[in-house]
N, C-alpha and C positions, 0 to 999 in steps of 0.2 A: 218194495224198493231193493231190499237186500238180495232177493232172488234175481232181479234184473242185473245187478252188479256181478253176481256169481255166474250167471249165464253168459254175460259179456266176457268175463275173464276166461271162461271155458272155451268160448268161441275163438278168442284171440289165441289161446294156447294151442287149440286144435288146428287153426289155420297156419300158425308158425310151424307146427310139427309136419303138417302135410306139405308145406312149402319146402322145408328142408329135405323131406323124403323125396319129393319130385326133383329137387336140385341134385340130390345124390344119384338118382337114377339117370338123369341127363348127363351128369359128369361121368358116370361109369360107362355110359354108352358112347359118348364122344371122346373120352380120354382127355378132355380139356377142363381145367378148373373154371368154375363160374366166375369167381372173383379173384383178383390178385391179392395175395397175402403179404402182409408187411414183414413176415418172418423170412429171413434169408434162407436160401437153398443150402443144402448140406455141402460142406467142402469150402465154404467161404471163409477166408482167413480174417480173423478179427484182430484189432489192435487195441492196446490199452491206453486210456487217457492218462497222461503223466500227472495230472493234478489230483483227480479223485479215484483213479484206478479202475474205472468202469470200462468194460470191453465194448467196443463199438465196431460196426461194419464200416470200412473205409469209404464206401460209396455214399453213406448217409451221414458221415461225420464232418465236422469242420476241420479243415486242414490249415496248418501254419508251417511255412518253410523257414527253417533256421539253418542257414548255410546250405549244406547238401542234404541235411536231414529233414524229413517231413514228419511233423507231429500231428496227431489226430485228437480232436476233443469232442466230448459228448454234447457240450452246450457252449453258447457264447460266454456264459459266466466263467466256466473253466478256462476257456481261451484267454479271457481278460485277466484272470488271476495269474496265469502263466506269464503273460506279457508284463504284468506289474512287478513280478518277482525278479 
């Protein structure tokens, strides 16, 4: 039974490694990434959440307009804390 589990784990690891290798080869040949990354591209200006100080990407942050100023928040909880204060 233990041999079966070990063989199964090795097969899974080997298949993942081969899949990533094949994906890297395809990505290198086409020049296009296989999946979209959630990591922003270089050169994206980040803004600081005024409540907790976390830096966030403006496109993915919650925005609140106060007069002419735009404030960006990392979460609804931070936005609500700012509104309450």
